[in-house]
N, C-alpha and C positions, 0 to 999 in steps of 0.2 A: 196507513196513519199509525204516528207511533204509541200517542198516549189516545186510546178508544176512548175510554171512559171519561174523557172532557165532553167529549161530543154531546153527551147530554146536557151540557150546561150553555151550546151556540146561542140559544132563543134569550138566555140571561146576558150574553156576550154582546149580542144583539141589541140586546133592549142600553145596554149601558153605551154603548156605542151610541146609536140613537139620541139618548140623554146627552151626552159631551157634546154631540154635534147639536143637539137643542139649545144647549146655553149658549154655545159661541154665538150661533146665527139669532138667535132672541132676542139679547143683549147688545149686538152690535146692529141689527136691527132696528130698535128701538132707541139707541142714541141716534142713528142715522133718521128716524122718525122727528124724534123728538127735541133735537139739536142740531136742524138741518142745515142753516145759517154756516155756524162753526165747522161743521163734517165737510160740508161742500168747498168749503178752504181749504181742507186738509187733503182731499182728494181731489180738489181740481175740476171739479163738475159744478154742474148748476145746481140751485137749491132745489128746483123741482126733479131733475132725475135722484138727486140724493134721496129727496122725499121715496120716491119711485122704489129705489135699491133698497131703502131700509124697511118699506111695505114687502118687495120679495122676499129679503133675508126673514122678515119675520114670520112673514107665511109659510115660509119652507121650513123653517124651525118649527113652526107649531105641525106642523104636517109630517115632519119626520119623527119628533120627539114623540107626539101622540099614537104615529105608526097607519095614521089615517091618510090615506094618499102616498108615503111614504117614496115611492117609487118616484115620481113624478115630481114630487119635493125634493127629493135628492138629487133630479137631475136639473133642477132649475138650480139648485144650490150649487151645481157643478160649473154650470154658465155662469154663474156670479164667479166664483173663485176663476176659469178662464179669463176675467174681462180681468181682475185682479192682477192674476200672474202674468198677463200682456201687458197692463200700464206700468208695473214695478221694473219687467226687463226691459221693455222699448221707450218708454217714457222716460220713466223715471232713473234706469239705467243703476237697479239694484242687482247686487251679487245674488247667490243663492243665500247666504246668511245674512247679507245688508251689516250695515253699521252696529244697531241694535238686534233682539231677538226676532221683533215685528216687522223689520224693515225689511228686511229681505222676503223670497218667494217662496222659502221654505217651508212656513208655516200655513200659507195659502195654497201651496201641493199636497201637504199632509192632510188638510182638509177637504182636498177636491178627492184622495184616495180614500178618504173616509167616506164621503158620500158616494163613492163608486162603487163600495162594499155594499152600502146599501140599497143601490140602484141595481144590483145584479143581483140580491139575495129576496130583497122584500124587508127587510130590517128584522126579518122571524115574526115570530107568533102572538108575541106578547104586546099588544098594540091594541088599541081602540077598534081597528078594523075589522080585527079577527073577532070579535064581539057578534060583529053582525054576519060572518059568513059561517057560524056553525048550524 
């Protein structure tokens, strides 16, 4: 490792990563749950599935952000992102970048990889779950 001194900040970096993931999925899940009718038309799914998706995103966002069950929450969010990527590639035929920043699947892949980091590291020691494991 070139900059060994930076390793002391690993838990802080993972906390910031978890917070960023949380902001994205909490707000997306909230939009799906509170405006399910319009969101279902946008994504081409039923209103009921859109509500389910929103609840999953919101719960996953809470888990990752708080550090409580961060690994299973991030695995669930990875599945959500795999579904989004599949839809964009095979149904909507979006390219990697798409026509605008959010229409391609680059954004979804980035979120998937961010969640993969949390799934494989546990999200660090700065979370609510670490309070119980002391």
